[in-house]
Phi, psi and omega in degrees: 000142179233127180231131182199168174272133184301334180290348175285344180273134181299129176276129182238152171294131180294116182274070178233122179302122180099356177282152179220123174066033184239134174241161181221147170237123177275096185287312178226130182210184180304323181299339179268001181092005179288120184273341189239321187226151173246144178242130181231153169243126175255145172230127178246130176290162175308130183083355181280161181198156169277167177286156170282115187209174181214148175203174188268019175235160182275165170232143165242125189233139175230124181277119181273320189206144174092192181215152181189202176223153167249129185241152176241012181097341179240323180223159177238137178244127181292138177223157181206179178312127181098346179290146177239133183230133171248123176252115182287158174305141178065019176261126179295137183203155178203140176248131182232137173275118178251003182264185181262354179240189180294146176244111189239132179213149174271138177227125179248132180226156175289149175277127179264139176277000000 
């Protein structure tokens, strides 16, 4: 068992082409011995966003703080603290901070071999 404060994990600039003002902390990953899923916390500054992208794995997302939208390239759905989002494999998606403060969310993805 591993127990720690998430702030002990190094915050990195999210290395995603098209991202703006987004950082990520890899809280649980393969390096921790997790065989199936990775857990990350993203923080987007006001006006920040992830890229509009698609891939063949799912996301489970929980909004911790702030407000924003999740977009699929055609429509945007408002989300805020407490919102839960499931992004299916091969579904286009983007998270945008539309608020005046930090937009923070947990994102869980499968670990790929």
